[in-house]
C-alpha positions in Angstrom: -245.4 -53.8 -204.4 -241.8 -53.4 -205.1 -242.2 -50.2 -207.0 -244.1 -46.9 -207.3 -245.4 -45.6 -210.7 -245.4 -42.0 -211.6 -246.8 -40.2 -214.7 -243.9 -38.4 -216.3 -243.0 -36.8 -219.6 -240.4 -38.0 -222.1 -238.6 -34.7 -222.8 -237.1 -35.9 -226.1 -240.4 -37.2 -227.7 -242.7 -35.0 -225.7 -245.1 -37.7 -224.7 -246.6 -39.0 -221.4 -244.9 -42.1 -220.0 -245.3 -44.2 -216.9 -242.1 -44.2 -214.8 -241.8 -47.2 -212.5 -239.2 -46.8 -209.8 -238.1 -49.4 -207.2 -238.8 -48.3 -203.6 -237.9 -48.9 -200.0 -235.6 -51.6 -198.7 -236.2 -53.7 -201.9 -234.3 -51.2 -203.9 -231.1 -52.2 -202.0 -231.6 -56.0 -202.3 -229.8 -57.6 -205.3 -232.5 -60.3 -205.7 -235.3 -57.8 -205.9 -233.2 -55.8 -208.5 -232.8 -59.0 -210.5 -236.6 -59.6 -210.4 -237.3 -56.0 -211.4 -235.1 -56.2 -214.4 -236.4 -59.7 -215.3 -239.8 -58.0 -215.5 -238.4 -55.6 -218.0 -236.9 -58.4 -220.1 -240.2 -60.3 -220.0 -242.4 -57.3 -220.9 -240.0 -56.3 -223.7 -240.4 -59.7 -225.4 -244.2 -59.4 -225.4 -246.2 -57.6 -228.0 -249.9 -57.3 -227.4 -252.4 -54.4 -227.5 -253.4 -55.1 -223.9 -249.9 -55.1 -222.5 -248.0 -51.8 -222.0 -245.0 -51.3 -224.1 -241.6 -50.9 -222.4 -239.6 -48.0 -223.7 -236.5 -48.1 -221.5 -235.0 -49.5 -218.3 -231.9 -48.8 -216.3 -230.4 -47.4 -213.2 -229.7 -43.8 -212.3 -227.8 -42.8 -209.2 -228.6 -46.3 -207.7 -232.3 -46.1 -208.5 -233.7 -48.8 -210.7 -236.4 -47.7 -213.2 -238.6 -48.8 -216.1 -240.2 -46.4 -218.6 -243.4 -47.6 -220.1 -246.2 -46.3 -222.2 -248.8 -44.4 -220.3 
């Protein structure tokens, strides 16, 4: 896959979250970055109990990430 998922803690709300981070050479490819953020846009528009909720997305120090419910 294009990313790796880690269990993390939201320090503000003190809850477990899934942190999805782009990895490897895909992280430097503008097309893969576009697809990664398209996934965020798509998930954010969906609302269903069997689909994880997206809390945040962005880029930090050149690393693209999604923060989702765990």
